[in-house]
C-alpha positions as CSV (number, residue, x, y, z in Angstrom):
1,X,78.3,44.4,-6.8
2,X,78.9,47.3,-4.4
3,X,80.8,46.4,-1.2
4,X,78.5,47.8,1.6
5,X,81.5,47.9,4.1
6,X,83.7,50.2,1.9
7,X,83.5,54.1,2.3
8,X,82.7,55.6,-0.9
9,X,83.6,59.1,-2.3
10,X,81.6,61.2,-4.7
11,X,83.2,61.0,-8.4
12,X,82.1,64.6,-9.2
13,X,84.9,67.1,-10.1
14,X,86.4,68.5,-7.0
15,X,83.7,67.0,-4.8
16,X,85.1,65.0,-1.8
17,X,81.7,64.0,-0.1
18,X,81.3,60.6,1.4
19,X,78.3,58.8,0.0
20,X,76.0,57.1,2.4
21,X,75.9,53.2,2.8
22,X,73.6,51.6,0.1
23,X,73.7,54.7,-2.1
24,X,73.3,53.5,-5.8
25,X,74.9,56.3,-7.7
26,X,78.7,57.3,-8.1
27,X,77.9,61.0,-7.6
28,X,76.3,62.8,-4.7
29,X,72.9,64.5,-5.3
30,X,74.5,67.8,-5.5
31,X,76.8,66.9,-8.4
32,X,73.9,65.2,-10.1
33,X,71.7,68.1,-9.9
34,X,74.5,70.6,-11.4
35,X,75.0,68.0,-14.2
36,X,71.2,68.0,-15.1
37,X,71.0,71.8,-14.7
38,X,73.8,72.5,-17.2
39,X,72.0,70.1,-19.7
40,X,68.8,71.8,-19.3
41,X,70.3,75.1,-19.8
42,X,71.8,74.0,-23.0
43,X,68.5,72.7,-24.2
44,X,66.8,76.0,-23.4
45,X,69.6,78.0,-25.3
46,X,69.0,75.7,-28.4
47,X,65.4,75.9,-28.2
48,X,65.5,79.8,-28.0
49,X,67.9,79.8,-31.0
50,X,65.4,77.5,-33.1
51,X,62.5,79.7,-32.2
52,X,64.4,82.8,-33.3
53,X,65.6,81.4,-36.6
54,X,62.0,80.1,-37.3
55,X,60.7,83.5,-36.3
56,X,63.0,85.4,-38.6
57,X,62.3,83.0,-41.3
58,X,58.5,84.0,-41.2
59,X,59.3,87.7,-41.0
60,X,61.4,87.5,-44.0
61,X,58.9,85.4,-46.1
62,X,56.2,88.3,-45.7
């Protein structure tokens, strides 16, 4: 269980922000958003690659 009286620091790389009392995550909102944004960019890139390969497949099939 989290000790409410203890000061907590963000666990993100290079981030030294102090987390508010009662905050349930180990990383601050900024670090959490950066992590999610990087994952979304990876999914977009892979999706575009798959669409390109499928498109090429149908063009070659004709």
